PyMOL Python script that loads the backbone (N, CA, C, O; Angstrom):
from pymol import cmd

cmd.read_pdbstr("""\
ATOM      1  N   MET A   1      18.675 183.524  93.233  1.00  0.00           N
ATOM      2  CA  MET A   1      18.195 185.044  93.373  1.00  0.00           C
ATOM      3  C   MET A   1      18.295 185.574  94.594  1.00  0.00           C
ATOM      4  O   MET A   1      17.676 185.056  95.524  1.00  0.00           O
ATOM      5  N   ASP A   2      19.267 186.940  94.829  1.00  0.00           N
ATOM      6  CA  ASP A   2      19.370 187.618  96.175  1.00  0.00           C
ATOM      7  C   ASP A   2      18.116 188.500  96.558  1.00  0.00           C
ATOM      8  O   ASP A   2      17.647 189.415  95.881  1.00  0.00           O
ATOM      9  N   ALA A   3      17.719 188.091  97.640  1.00  0.00           N
ATOM     10  CA  ALA A   3      16.585 188.939  98.188  1.00  0.00           C
ATOM     11  C   ALA A   3      17.084 190.155  99.132  1.00  0.00           C
ATOM     12  O   ALA A   3      16.304 190.876  99.754  1.00  0.00           O
ATOM     13  N   THR A   4      18.347 190.269  99.151  1.00  0.00           N
ATOM     14  CA  THR A   4      18.771 191.493  99.965  1.00  0.00           C
ATOM     15  C   THR A   4      18.601 192.737  99.264  1.00  0.00           C
ATOM     16  O   THR A   4      19.093 192.983  98.163  1.00  0.00           O
ATOM     17  N   PRO A   5      17.878 193.519  99.954  1.00  0.00           N
ATOM     18  CA  PRO A   5      17.537 194.974  99.178  1.00  0.00           C
ATOM     19  C   PRO A   5      18.898 195.683  98.979  1.00  0.00           C
ATOM     20  O   PRO A   5      19.873 195.561  99.721  1.00  0.00           O
ATOM     21  N   LYS A   6      18.820 196.397  97.931  1.00  0.00           N
ATOM     22  CA  LYS A   6      20.058 197.230  97.455  1.00  0.00           C
ATOM     23  C   LYS A   6      19.549 198.606  97.224  1.00  0.00           C
ATOM     24  O   LYS A   6      18.710 198.779  96.339  1.00  0.00           O
ATOM     25  N   LEU A   7      19.929 199.481  97.853  1.00  0.00           N
ATOM     26  CA  LEU A   7      19.595 200.991  97.352  1.00  0.00           C
ATOM     27  C   LEU A   7      20.855 201.741  96.804  1.00  0.00           C
ATOM     28  O   LEU A   7      21.974 201.504  97.259  1.00  0.00           O
ATOM     29  N   THR A   8      20.646 202.602  95.869  1.00  0.00           N
ATOM     30  CA  THR A   8      21.620 203.436  95.282  1.00  0.00           C
ATOM     31  C   THR A   8      21.061 204.724  95.142  1.00  0.00           C
ATOM     32  O   THR A   8      19.885 204.902  94.825  1.00  0.00           O
ATOM     33  N   GLN A   9      22.078 205.859  95.428  1.00  0.00           N
ATOM     34  CA  GLN A   9      21.712 207.267  95.096  1.00  0.00           C
ATOM     35  C   GLN A   9      22.710 207.986  94.668  1.00  0.00           C
ATOM     36  O   GLN A   9      23.792 207.583  95.095  1.00  0.00           O
ATOM     37  N   GLU A  10      22.756 208.839  94.030  1.00  0.00           N
ATOM     38  CA  GLU A  10      23.993 209.736  93.452  1.00  0.00           C
ATOM     39  C   GLU A  10      23.747 210.909  94.751  1.00  0.00           C
ATOM     40  O   GLU A  10      22.598 211.182  95.100  1.00  0.00           O
ATOM     41  N   LEU A  11      24.701 211.420  95.273  1.00  0.00           N
ATOM     42  CA  LEU A  11      24.910 212.331  96.412  1.00  0.00           C
ATOM     43  C   LEU A  11      25.863 213.478  95.682  1.00  0.00           C
ATOM     44  O   LEU A  11      26.701 213.144  94.844  1.00  0.00           O
ATOM     45  N   LEU A  12      25.681 214.717  96.036  1.00  0.00           N
ATOM     46  CA  LEU A  12      26.427 215.799  95.616  1.00  0.00           C
ATOM     47  C   LEU A  12      27.034 216.166  96.827  1.00  0.00           C
ATOM     48  O   LEU A  12      26.370 216.414  97.833  1.00  0.00           O
ATOM     49  N   VAL A  13      28.558 216.227  96.776  1.00  0.00           N
ATOM     50  CA  VAL A  13      29.353 216.833  98.027  1.00  0.00           C
ATOM     51  C   VAL A  13      29.312 218.233  98.134  1.00  0.00           C
ATOM     52  O   VAL A  13      29.934 218.954  97.354  1.00  0.00           O
ATOM     53  N   THR A  14      28.408 218.795  99.334  1.00  0.00           N
ATOM     54  CA  THR A  14      28.287 220.319  99.202  1.00  0.00           C
ATOM     55  C   THR A  14      29.052 220.923 100.377  1.00  0.00           C
ATOM     56  O   THR A  14      29.105 222.152 100.332  1.00  0.00           O
ATOM     57  N   ASN A  15      29.670 220.333 101.441  1.00  0.00           N
ATOM     58  CA  ASN A  15      30.458 221.022 102.348  1.00  0.00           C
ATOM     59  C   ASN A  15      31.846 221.405 101.487  1.00  0.00           C
ATOM     60  O   ASN A  15      32.339 220.721 100.590  1.00  0.00           O
ATOM     61  N   ARG A  16      32.261 222.479 101.919  1.00  0.00           N
ATOM     62  CA  ARG A  16      33.663 223.235 101.588  1.00  0.00           C
ATOM     63  C   ARG A  16      34.750 222.418 101.151  1.00  0.00           C
ATOM     64  O   ARG A  16      35.204 222.402 100.007  1.00  0.00           O
ATOM     65  N   ALA A  17      35.237 221.580 102.355  1.00  0.00           N
ATOM     66  CA  ALA A  17      36.321 220.555 102.184  1.00  0.00           C
ATOM     67  C   ALA A  17      36.239 219.353 101.723  1.00  0.00           C
ATOM     68  O   ALA A  17      37.256 218.660 101.719  1.00  0.00           O
ATOM     69  N   GLY A  18      35.098 218.879 101.268  1.00  0.00           N
ATOM     70  CA  GLY A  18      34.613 217.722 100.725  1.00  0.00           C
ATOM     71  C   GLY A  18      34.746 216.738 101.887  1.00  0.00           C
ATOM     72  O   GLY A  18      34.634 216.967 103.092  1.00  0.00           O
ATOM     73  N   ILE A  19      35.061 215.364 101.132  1.00  0.00           N
ATOM     74  CA  ILE A  19      35.424 214.361 102.177  1.00  0.00           C
ATOM     75  C   ILE A  19      36.649 214.121 102.974  1.00  0.00           C
ATOM     76  O   ILE A  19      37.369 213.165 102.685  1.00  0.00           O
ATOM     77  N   HIS A  20      36.918 214.848 103.876  1.00  0.00           N
ATOM     78  CA  HIS A  20      38.316 214.923 104.555  1.00  0.00           C
ATOM     79  C   HIS A  20      38.309 214.025 105.632  1.00  0.00           C
ATOM     80  O   HIS A  20      37.475 213.122 105.569  1.00  0.00           O
ATOM     81  N   ALA A  21      39.144 214.075 106.730  1.00  0.00           N
ATOM     82  CA  ALA A  21      39.197 213.294 107.778  1.00  0.00           C
ATOM     83  C   ALA A  21      38.038 213.426 108.836  1.00  0.00           C
ATOM     84  O   ALA A  21      37.508 212.400 109.264  1.00  0.00           O
ATOM     85  N   ARG A  22      37.653 214.614 109.246  1.00  0.00           N
ATOM     86  CA  ARG A  22      36.571 214.581 110.153  1.00  0.00           C
ATOM     87  C   ARG A  22      35.280 214.236 109.617  1.00  0.00           C
ATOM     88  O   ARG A  22      34.384 213.792 110.335  1.00  0.00           O
ATOM     89  N   VAL A  23      35.141 214.445 108.239  1.00  0.00           N
ATOM     90  CA  VAL A  23      33.916 213.776 107.614  1.00  0.00           C
ATOM     91  C   VAL A  23      33.966 212.253 107.390  1.00  0.00           C
ATOM     92  O   VAL A  23      32.973 211.526 107.396  1.00  0.00           O
ATOM     93  N   GLY A  24      35.252 211.851 107.189  1.00  0.00           N
ATOM     94  CA  GLY A  24      35.473 210.398 106.983  1.00  0.00           C
ATOM     95  C   GLY A  24      34.955 209.493 108.347  1.00  0.00           C
ATOM     96  O   GLY A  24      34.317 208.441 108.321  1.00  0.00           O
ATOM     97  N   VAL A  25      35.427 210.231 109.515  1.00  0.00           N
ATOM     98  CA  VAL A  25      35.204 209.617 110.826  1.00  0.00           C
ATOM     99  C   VAL A  25      33.773 209.604 111.005  1.00  0.00           C
ATOM    100  O   VAL A  25      33.276 208.564 111.437  1.00  0.00           O
ATOM    101  N   LEU A  26      32.975 210.658 110.727  1.00  0.00           N
ATOM    102  CA  LEU A  26      31.601 210.734 110.699  1.00  0.00           C
ATOM    103  C   LEU A  26      30.855 209.692 110.129  1.00  0.00           C
ATOM    104  O   LEU A  26      29.971 209.077 110.726  1.00  0.00           O
ATOM    105  N   LEU A  27      31.271 209.463 108.783  1.00  0.00           N
ATOM    106  CA  LEU A  27      30.669 208.649 107.739  1.00  0.00           C
ATOM    107  C   LEU A  27      30.784 206.877 108.422  1.00  0.00           C
ATOM    108  O   LEU A  27      29.896 206.024 108.407  1.00  0.00           O
ATOM    109  N   ALA A  28      32.196 206.766 108.977  1.00  0.00           N
ATOM    110  CA  ALA A  28      32.792 205.450 109.461  1.00  0.00           C
ATOM    111  C   ALA A  28      31.763 205.259 110.739  1.00  0.00           C
ATOM    112  O   ALA A  28      30.992 204.302 110.800  1.00  0.00           O
ATOM    113  N   LYS A  29      31.833 206.147 111.615  1.00  0.00           N
ATOM    114  CA  LYS A  29      30.924 205.990 112.707  1.00  0.00           C
ATOM    115  C   LYS A  29      29.724 205.581 112.367  1.00  0.00           C
ATOM    116  O   LYS A  29      29.275 204.512 112.779  1.00  0.00           O
ATOM    117  N   LYS A  30      29.040 206.412 111.549  1.00  0.00           N
ATOM    118  CA  LYS A  30      27.691 206.032 111.342  1.00  0.00           C
ATOM    119  C   LYS A  30      27.341 204.854 110.523  1.00  0.00           C
ATOM    120  O   LYS A  30      26.243 204.312 110.651  1.00  0.00           O
ATOM    121  N   ALA A  31      28.275 204.415 109.645  1.00  0.00           N
ATOM    122  CA  ALA A  31      28.182 203.341 109.021  1.00  0.00           C
ATOM    123  C   ALA A  31      28.203 201.939 109.928  1.00  0.00           C
ATOM    124  O   ALA A  31      27.567 200.926 109.637  1.00  0.00           O
ATOM    125  N   LYS A  32      29.153 202.113 111.199  1.00  0.00           N
ATOM    126  CA  LYS A  32      29.121 200.899 111.889  1.00  0.00           C
ATOM    127  C   LYS A  32      27.949 200.577 112.573  1.00  0.00           C
ATOM    128  O   LYS A  32      27.771 199.474 113.090  1.00  0.00           O
ATOM    129  N   GLU A  33      27.024 201.623 112.603  1.00  0.00           N
ATOM    130  CA  GLU A  33      25.875 201.476 113.469  1.00  0.00           C
ATOM    131  C   GLU A  33      24.955 200.436 112.647  1.00  0.00           C
ATOM    132  O   GLU A  33      23.917 200.117 113.228  1.00  0.00           O
ATOM    133  N   PHE A  34      25.161 199.916 111.503  1.00  0.00           N
ATOM    134  CA  PHE A  34      24.312 199.040 110.762  1.00  0.00           C
ATOM    135  C   PHE A  34      25.075 197.669 110.439  1.00  0.00           C
ATOM    136  O   PHE A  34      26.255 197.593 110.782  1.00  0.00           O
ATOM    137  N   THR A  35      24.495 196.627 109.826  1.00  0.00           N
ATOM    138  CA  THR A  35      25.053 195.592 109.287  1.00  0.00           C
ATOM    139  C   THR A  35      25.069 195.560 107.892  1.00  0.00           C
ATOM    140  O   THR A  35      25.683 194.694 107.269  1.00  0.00           O
ATOM    141  N   SER A  36      24.394 196.503 107.341  1.00  0.00           N
ATOM    142  CA  SER A  36      24.470 196.598 105.812  1.00  0.00           C
ATOM    143  C   SER A  36      25.835 196.949 105.112  1.00  0.00           C
ATOM    144  O   SER A  36      26.658 197.603 105.752  1.00  0.00           O
ATOM    145  N   ASN A  37      26.100 196.566 103.898  1.00  0.00           N
ATOM    146  CA  ASN A  37      27.322 197.034 103.415  1.00  0.00           C
ATOM    147  C   ASN A  37      27.099 198.360 102.861  1.00  0.00           C
ATOM    148  O   ASN A  37      26.177 198.525 102.062  1.00  0.00           O
ATOM    149  N   ILE A  38      27.864 199.332 103.213  1.00  0.00           N
ATOM    150  CA  ILE A  38      27.744 200.670 102.706  1.00  0.00           C
ATOM    151  C   ILE A  38      28.985 201.136 101.949  1.00  0.00           C
ATOM    152  O   ILE A  38      30.123 201.189 102.415  1.00  0.00           O
ATOM    153  N   GLN A  39      28.565 201.497 100.596  1.00  0.00           N
ATOM    154  CA  GLN A  39      29.867 202.069 100.038  1.00  0.00           C
ATOM    155  C   GLN A  39      29.680 203.365  99.225  1.00  0.00           C
ATOM    156  O   GLN A  39      28.606 203.647  98.691  1.00  0.00           O
ATOM    157  N   LEU A  40      30.574 203.994  99.171  1.00  0.00           N
ATOM    158  CA  LEU A  40      30.564 205.442  98.000  1.00  0.00           C
ATOM    159  C   LEU A  40      31.522 205.142  96.902  1.00  0.00           C
ATOM    160  O   LEU A  40      32.724 204.927  97.062  1.00  0.00           O
ATOM    161  N   ARG A  41      31.006 205.146  95.990  1.00  0.00           N
ATOM    162  CA  ARG A  41      31.546 205.222  94.871  1.00  0.00           C
ATOM    163  C   ARG A  41      32.051 206.698  93.829  1.00  0.00           C
ATOM    164  O   ARG A  41      31.243 207.603  93.621  1.00  0.00           O
ATOM    165  N   LYS A  42      33.135 206.722  93.398  1.00  0.00           N
ATOM    166  CA  LYS A  42      33.563 207.925  92.907  1.00  0.00           C
ATOM    167  C   LYS A  42      34.282 207.266  91.716  1.00  0.00           C
ATOM    168  O   LYS A  42      35.313 206.619  91.895  1.00  0.00           O
ATOM    169  N   GLY A  43      33.683 207.450  90.389  1.00  0.00           N
ATOM    170  CA  GLY A  43      34.388 206.865  89.057  1.00  0.00           C
ATOM    171  C   GLY A  43      34.589 205.439  89.192  1.00  0.00           C
ATOM    172  O   GLY A  43      33.532 204.816  89.299  1.00  0.00           O
ATOM    173  N   ASN A  44      35.748 204.679  89.220  1.00  0.00           N
ATOM    174  CA  ASN A  44      36.107 203.496  89.176  1.00  0.00           C
ATOM    175  C   ASN A  44      36.272 203.053  90.613  1.00  0.00           C
ATOM    176  O   ASN A  44      36.159 201.834  90.751  1.00  0.00           O
ATOM    177  N   TYR A  45      36.497 203.703  91.657  1.00  0.00           N
ATOM    178  CA  TYR A  45      36.736 203.607  92.934  1.00  0.00           C
ATOM    179  C   TYR A  45      35.639 203.168  93.945  1.00  0.00           C
ATOM    180  O   TYR A  45      34.616 203.852  93.962  1.00  0.00           O
ATOM    181  N   ALA A  46      35.707 202.380  94.573  1.00  0.00           N
ATOM    182  CA  ALA A  46      34.489 202.028  95.674  1.00  0.00           C
ATOM    183  C   ALA A  46      35.089 202.190  97.141  1.00  0.00           C
ATOM    184  O   ALA A  46      36.145 201.634  97.441  1.00  0.00           O
ATOM    185  N   ALA A  47      34.437 202.907  97.965  1.00  0.00           N
ATOM    186  CA  ALA A  47      35.023 203.013  99.168  1.00  0.00           C
ATOM    187  C   ALA A  47      34.169 202.398 100.356  1.00  0.00           C
ATOM    188  O   ALA A  47      33.037 202.865 100.484  1.00  0.00           O
ATOM    189  N   ASP A  48      34.578 201.392 101.255  1.00  0.00           N
ATOM    190  CA  ASP A  48      34.071 200.863 102.261  1.00  0.00           C
ATOM    191  C   ASP A  48      33.563 201.952 103.201  1.00  0.00           C
ATOM    192  O   ASP A  48      34.551 202.537 103.646  1.00  0.00           O
ATOM    193  N   CYS A  49      32.442 202.466 103.685  1.00  0.00           N
ATOM    194  CA  CYS A  49      32.134 203.593 104.556  1.00  0.00           C
ATOM    195  C   CYS A  49      32.582 203.304 105.779  1.00  0.00           C
ATOM    196  O   CYS A  49      32.738 204.273 106.522  1.00  0.00           O
ATOM    197  N   ARG A  50      32.909 201.922 106.326  1.00  0.00           N
ATOM    198  CA  ARG A  50      33.387 201.746 107.619  1.00  0.00           C
ATOM    199  C   ARG A  50      34.788 202.275 107.849  1.00  0.00           C
ATOM    200  O   ARG A  50      35.202 202.450 108.995  1.00  0.00           O
ATOM    201  N   SER A  51      35.614 202.564 106.651  1.00  0.00           N
ATOM    202  CA  SER A  51      37.166 202.707 106.668  1.00  0.00           C
ATOM    203  C   SER A  51      37.382 203.977 106.182  1.00  0.00           C
ATOM    204  O   SER A  51      37.246 204.260 104.992  1.00  0.00           O
ATOM    205  N   VAL A  52      37.800 204.967 107.269  1.00  0.00           N
ATOM    206  CA  VAL A  52      38.125 206.319 106.979  1.00  0.00           C
ATOM    207  C   VAL A  52      39.358 206.384 105.830  1.00  0.00           C
ATOM    208  O   VAL A  52      39.443 207.346 105.067  1.00  0.00           O
ATOM    209  N   LEU A  53      40.243 205.327 105.794  1.00  0.00           N
ATOM    210  CA  LEU A  53      41.300 205.454 104.674  1.00  0.00           C
ATOM    211  C   LEU A  53      40.490 205.260 103.522  1.00  0.00           C
ATOM    212  O   LEU A  53      40.674 206.115 102.656  1.00  0.00           O
ATOM    213  N   ASP A  54      39.570 204.305 103.233  1.00  0.00           N
ATOM    214  CA  ASP A  54      38.801 204.273 102.004  1.00  0.00           C
ATOM    215  C   ASP A  54      38.190 205.590 101.603  1.00  0.00           C
ATOM    216  O   ASP A  54      38.404 206.150 100.527  1.00  0.00           O
ATOM    217  N   LEU A  55      37.477 205.995 102.483  1.00  0.00           N
ATOM    218  CA  LEU A  55      36.630 207.451 102.251  1.00  0.00           C
ATOM    219  C   LEU A  55      37.627 208.482 101.927  1.00  0.00           C
ATOM    220  O   LEU A  55      37.196 209.385 101.210  1.00  0.00           O
ATOM    221  N   LEU A  56      38.888 208.562 102.294  1.00  0.00           N
ATOM    222  CA  LEU A  56      39.715 209.554 102.141  1.00  0.00           C
ATOM    223  C   LEU A  56      40.271 209.516 100.765  1.00  0.00           C
ATOM    224  O   LEU A  56      40.459 210.493 100.040  1.00  0.00           O
ATOM    225  N   SER A  57      40.538 208.135 100.462  1.00  0.00           N
ATOM    226  CA  SER A  57      41.023 207.696  99.029  1.00  0.00           C
ATOM    227  C   SER A  57      40.121 208.160  97.822  1.00  0.00           C
ATOM    228  O   SER A  57      40.509 208.310  96.663  1.00  0.00           O
ATOM    229  N   LEU A  58      38.971 208.339  98.258  1.00  0.00           N
ATOM    230  CA  LEU A  58      37.921 208.668  97.110  1.00  0.00           C
ATOM    231  C   LEU A  58      38.391 210.000  96.537  1.00  0.00           C
ATOM    232  O   LEU A  58      38.057 210.160  95.363  1.00  0.00           O
ATOM    233  N   GLY A  59      39.068 210.966  97.074  1.00  0.00           N
ATOM    234  CA  GLY A  59      39.331 212.249  96.469  1.00  0.00           C
ATOM    235  C   GLY A  59      38.058 212.929  96.133  1.00  0.00           C
ATOM    236  O   GLY A  59      37.919 213.493  95.047  1.00  0.00           O
ATOM    237  N   ALA A  60      37.281 212.900  96.879  1.00  0.00           N
ATOM    238  CA  ALA A  60      35.876 213.627  96.806  1.00  0.00           C
ATOM    239  C   ALA A  60      35.918 214.986  97.334  1.00  0.00           C
ATOM    240  O   ALA A  60      36.169 215.216  98.517  1.00  0.00           O
ATOM    241  N   PHE A  61      35.638 216.029  96.331  1.00  0.00           N
ATOM    242  CA  PHE A  61      35.616 217.375  96.802  1.00  0.00           C
ATOM    243  C   PHE A  61      34.378 217.994  96.679  1.00  0.00           C
ATOM    244  O   PHE A  61      33.429 217.415  96.149  1.00  0.00           O
ATOM    245  N   LYS A  62      34.300 219.197  97.154  1.00  0.00           N
ATOM    246  CA  LYS A  62      33.051 220.277  96.962  1.00  0.00           C
ATOM    247  C   LYS A  62      32.699 219.997  95.212  1.00  0.00           C
ATOM    248  O   LYS A  62      33.493 220.222  94.298  1.00  0.00           O
ATOM    249  N   GLY A  63      31.532 219.544  95.092  1.00  0.00           N
ATOM    250  CA  GLY A  63      30.941 219.733  93.670  1.00  0.00           C
ATOM    251  C   GLY A  63      30.939 218.388  93.155  1.00  0.00           C
ATOM    252  O   GLY A  63      30.109 218.149  92.278  1.00  0.00           O
ATOM    253  N   ASP A  64      31.879 217.254  93.613  1.00  0.00           N
ATOM    254  CA  ASP A  64      31.693 216.192  93.239  1.00  0.00           C
ATOM    255  C   ASP A  64      30.391 215.202  93.569  1.00  0.00           C
ATOM    256  O   ASP A  64      29.748 215.184  94.618  1.00  0.00           O
ATOM    257  N   VAL A  65      30.198 214.438  92.458  1.00  0.00           N
ATOM    258  CA  VAL A  65      28.971 213.462  92.679  1.00  0.00           C
ATOM    259  C   VAL A  65      29.380 212.276  92.995  1.00  0.00           C
ATOM    260  O   VAL A  65      30.001 211.699  92.102  1.00  0.00           O
ATOM    261  N   VAL A  66      29.198 211.565  94.249  1.00  0.00           N
ATOM    262  CA  VAL A  66      29.369 210.276  94.628  1.00  0.00           C
ATOM    263  C   VAL A  66      27.991 209.480  94.588  1.00  0.00           C
ATOM    264  O   VAL A  66      26.889 210.009  94.729  1.00  0.00           O
ATOM    265  N   LEU A  67      28.231 208.088  94.365  1.00  0.00           N
ATOM    266  CA  LEU A  67      27.267 207.193  94.243  1.00  0.00           C
ATOM    267  C   LEU A  67      27.275 206.217  95.698  1.00  0.00           C
ATOM    268  O   LEU A  67      28.158 205.398  95.956  1.00  0.00           O
ATOM    269  N   LEU A  68      26.253 206.470  96.442  1.00  0.00           N
ATOM    270  CA  LEU A  68      26.049 205.730  97.502  1.00  0.00           C
ATOM    271  C   LEU A  68      25.322 204.350  97.040  1.00  0.00           C
ATOM    272  O   LEU A  68      24.304 204.369  96.349  1.00  0.00           O
ATOM    273  N   GLU A  69      25.880 203.268  97.443  1.00  0.00           N
ATOM    274  CA  GLU A  69      25.035 202.071  97.517  1.00  0.00           C
ATOM    275  C   GLU A  69      25.123 201.338  98.805  1.00  0.00           C
ATOM    276  O   GLU A  69      26.174 201.274  99.443  1.00  0.00           O
ATOM    277  N   VAL A  70      23.881 200.719  99.226  1.00  0.00           N
ATOM    278  CA  VAL A  70      23.735 200.242 100.299  1.00  0.00           C
ATOM    279  C   VAL A  70      22.953 198.945 100.117  1.00  0.00           C
ATOM    280  O   VAL A  70      21.960 198.881  99.392  1.00  0.00           O
ATOM    281  N   ALA A  71      23.424 197.954 100.782  1.00  0.00           N
ATOM    282  CA  ALA A  71      22.823 196.579 100.410  1.00  0.00           C
ATOM    283  C   ALA A  71      22.750 195.745 101.790  1.00  0.00           C
ATOM    284  O   ALA A  71      23.787 195.780 102.453  1.00  0.00           O
ATOM    285  N   GLY A  72      21.726 195.034 102.293  1.00  0.00           N
ATOM    286  CA  GLY A  72      21.664 194.270 103.557  1.00  0.00           C
ATOM    287  C   GLY A  72      20.261 194.590 104.246  1.00  0.00           C
ATOM    288  O   GLY A  72      19.362 195.344 103.873  1.00  0.00           O
ATOM    289  N   ALA A  73      20.361 193.794 105.341  1.00  0.00           N
ATOM    290  CA  ALA A  73      18.883 193.865 105.977  1.00  0.00           C
ATOM    291  C   ALA A  73      18.402 195.172 106.479  1.00  0.00           C
ATOM    292  O   ALA A  73      17.210 195.458 106.373  1.00  0.00           O
ATOM    293  N   ASP A  74      19.311 196.038 107.056  1.00  0.00           N
ATOM    294  CA  ASP A  74      18.839 197.346 107.434  1.00  0.00           C
ATOM    295  C   ASP A  74      19.277 198.710 106.267  1.00  0.00           C
ATOM    296  O   ASP A  74      19.598 199.880 106.476  1.00  0.00           O
ATOM    297  N   ALA A  75      19.119 197.963 105.090  1.00  0.00           N
ATOM    298  CA  ALA A  75      19.573 198.989 103.968  1.00  0.00           C
ATOM    299  C   ALA A  75      18.964 200.380 104.003  1.00  0.00           C
ATOM    300  O   ALA A  75      19.609 201.428 103.964  1.00  0.00           O
ATOM    301  N   ALA A  76      17.430 200.246 104.095  1.00  0.00           N
ATOM    302  CA  ALA A  76      16.703 201.643 104.075  1.00  0.00           C
ATOM    303  C   ALA A  76      17.174 202.356 105.281  1.00  0.00           C
ATOM    304  O   ALA A  76      17.312 203.555 105.039  1.00  0.00           O
ATOM    305  N   ALA A  77      17.416 202.091 106.281  1.00  0.00           N
ATOM    306  CA  ALA A  77      17.801 202.944 107.700  1.00  0.00           C
ATOM    307  C   ALA A  77      19.269 203.409 107.305  1.00  0.00           C
ATOM    308  O   ALA A  77      19.526 204.610 107.395  1.00  0.00           O
ATOM    309  N   ALA A  78      20.194 202.567 106.895  1.00  0.00           N
ATOM    310  CA  ALA A  78      21.410 202.930 106.705  1.00  0.00           C
ATOM    311  C   ALA A  78      21.538 203.920 105.416  1.00  0.00           C
ATOM    312  O   ALA A  78      22.230 204.936 105.472  1.00  0.00           O
ATOM    313  N   HIS A  79      20.872 203.569 104.344  1.00  0.00           N
ATOM    314  CA  HIS A  79      20.912 204.587 103.528  1.00  0.00           C
ATOM    315  C   HIS A  79      20.470 206.161 103.833  1.00  0.00           C
ATOM    316  O   HIS A  79      21.022 207.223 103.544  1.00  0.00           O
ATOM    317  N   GLN A  80      19.403 205.896 104.448  1.00  0.00           N
ATOM    318  CA  GLN A  80      18.757 207.366 105.077  1.00  0.00           C
ATOM    319  C   GLN A  80      19.666 208.182 105.948  1.00  0.00           C
ATOM    320  O   GLN A  80      19.637 209.411 106.007  1.00  0.00           O
ATOM    321  N   ALA A  81      20.680 207.200 106.789  1.00  0.00           N
ATOM    322  CA  ALA A  81      21.394 207.895 107.763  1.00  0.00           C
ATOM    323  C   ALA A  81      22.566 208.420 107.187  1.00  0.00           C
ATOM    324  O   ALA A  81      23.312 209.107 107.885  1.00  0.00           O
ATOM    325  N   ILE A  82      22.856 208.164 105.883  1.00  0.00           N
ATOM    326  CA  ILE A  82      24.088 208.436 105.353  1.00  0.00           C
ATOM    327  C   ILE A  82      23.519 209.722 104.317  1.00  0.00           C
ATOM    328  O   ILE A  82      24.300 210.648 104.099  1.00  0.00           O
ATOM    329  N   VAL A  83      22.352 209.740 103.788  1.00  0.00           N
ATOM    330  CA  VAL A  83      21.735 210.591 102.962  1.00  0.00           C
ATOM    331  C   VAL A  83      21.812 212.076 104.021  1.00  0.00           C
ATOM    332  O   VAL A  83      22.218 213.199 103.721  1.00  0.00           O
ATOM    333  N   ASP A  84      21.336 211.639 105.146  1.00  0.00           N
ATOM    334  CA  ASP A  84      20.929 212.639 106.188  1.00  0.00           C
ATOM    335  C   ASP A  84      22.401 213.533 106.564  1.00  0.00           C
ATOM    336  O   ASP A  84      22.497 214.750 106.715  1.00  0.00           O
ATOM    337  N   LEU A  85      23.353 212.622 106.643  1.00  0.00           N
ATOM    338  CA  LEU A  85      24.633 213.454 106.849  1.00  0.00           C
ATOM    339  C   LEU A  85      25.218 214.206 105.578  1.00  0.00           C
ATOM    340  O   LEU A  85      25.907 215.222 105.666  1.00  0.00           O
ATOM    341  N   PHE A  86      24.882 213.619 104.444  1.00  0.00           N
ATOM    342  CA  PHE A  86      25.237 214.752 103.272  1.00  0.00           C
ATOM    343  C   PHE A  86      24.514 215.752 103.392  1.00  0.00           C
ATOM    344  O   PHE A  86      25.072 216.848 103.336  1.00  0.00           O
ATOM    345  N   ASP A  87      23.157 215.697 103.578  1.00  0.00           N
ATOM    346  CA  ASP A  87      22.017 216.846 103.552  1.00  0.00           C
ATOM    347  C   ASP A  87      22.599 217.718 104.847  1.00  0.00           C
ATOM    348  O   ASP A  87      22.581 218.936 104.670  1.00  0.00           O
ATOM    349  N   ALA A  88      22.987 217.365 105.810  1.00  0.00           N
ATOM    350  CA  ALA A  88      23.437 218.097 106.880  1.00  0.00           C
ATOM    351  C   ALA A  88      24.874 218.868 106.691  1.00  0.00           C
ATOM    352  O   ALA A  88      25.354 219.641 107.520  1.00  0.00           O
ATOM    353  N   ARG A  89      25.430 218.526 105.508  1.00  0.00           N
ATOM    354  CA  ARG A  89      26.782 219.119 105.272  1.00  0.00           C
ATOM    355  C   ARG A  89      27.807 218.551 106.087  1.00  0.00           C
ATOM    356  O   ARG A  89      28.899 219.092 106.256  1.00  0.00           O
ATOM    357  N   PHE A  90      27.428 217.359 106.642  1.00  0.00           N
ATOM    358  CA  PHE A  90      28.522 217.001 107.827  1.00  0.00           C
ATOM    359  C   PHE A  90      28.538 217.948 108.848  1.00  0.00           C
ATOM    360  O   PHE A  90      29.647 218.056 109.369  1.00  0.00           O
ATOM    361  N   PHE A  91      27.585 218.741 109.349  1.00  0.00           N
ATOM    362  CA  PHE A  91      27.547 219.408 110.366  1.00  0.00           C
ATOM    363  C   PHE A  91      28.841 220.418 110.232  1.00  0.00           C
ATOM    364  O   PHE A  91      29.550 220.685 111.202  1.00  0.00           O
ATOM    365  N   GLU A  92      29.046 220.905 109.015  1.00  0.00           N
ATOM    366  CA  GLU A  92      30.071 221.798 108.867  1.00  0.00           C
ATOM    367  C   GLU A  92      30.078 223.186 109.498  1.00  0.00           C
ATOM    368  O   GLU A  92      31.075 223.762 109.934  1.00  0.00           O
ATOM    369  N   ASP A  93      28.554 223.741 109.480  1.00  0.00           N
ATOM    370  CA  ASP A  93      28.638 224.922 110.149  1.00  0.00           C
ATOM    371  C   ASP A  93      28.526 224.944 111.612  1.00  0.00           C
ATOM    372  O   ASP A  93      28.535 226.015 112.220  1.00  0.00           O
ATOM    373  N   ASP A  94      28.407 223.674 112.277  1.00  0.00           N
ATOM    374  CA  ASP A  94      28.516 223.547 113.616  1.00  0.00           C
ATOM    375  C   ASP A  94      29.901 223.619 114.105  1.00  0.00           C
ATOM    376  O   ASP A  94      30.029 224.056 115.249  1.00  0.00           O
ATOM    377  N   VAL A  95      30.998 223.267 113.446  1.00  0.00           N
ATOM    378  CA  VAL A  95      32.392 223.009 113.762  1.00  0.00           C
ATOM    379  C   VAL A  95      33.219 224.337 113.524  1.00  0.00           C
ATOM    380  O   VAL A  95      34.373 224.387 113.949  1.00  0.00           O
ATOM    381  N   GLU A  96      32.641 225.462 112.827  1.00  0.00           N
ATOM    382  CA  GLU A  96      33.387 226.506 112.563  1.00  0.00           C
ATOM    383  C   GLU A  96      33.288 227.525 113.628  1.00  0.00           C
ATOM    384  O   GLU A  96      33.927 228.574 113.540  1.00  0.00           O
TER     385      GLU A  96
END
""", "prot")
cmd.dss("prot")
cmd.show_as("cartoon", "prot")
cmd.util.cbc("prot")
cmd.orient("prot")
């Protein structure tokens, strides 16, 4: 039996440009702060959040729903950090 915590949550992409290069870099940088496996899923595609290319391959645009899956020893903290980025709309208003 696997005792590794796994957290999942559907997240709405609300920033205007969706998951693009700048957002991918923010997500990857944040994911690399944790040891947990962090993935975003859209449809049948799963992206490793440590990979900008994977994240761009999701094709996630404004209004899309993605599934966040986090598993590992620091899953709760990693999950919250990614949710916080989505909630902050990836600081879109700060870069305009």
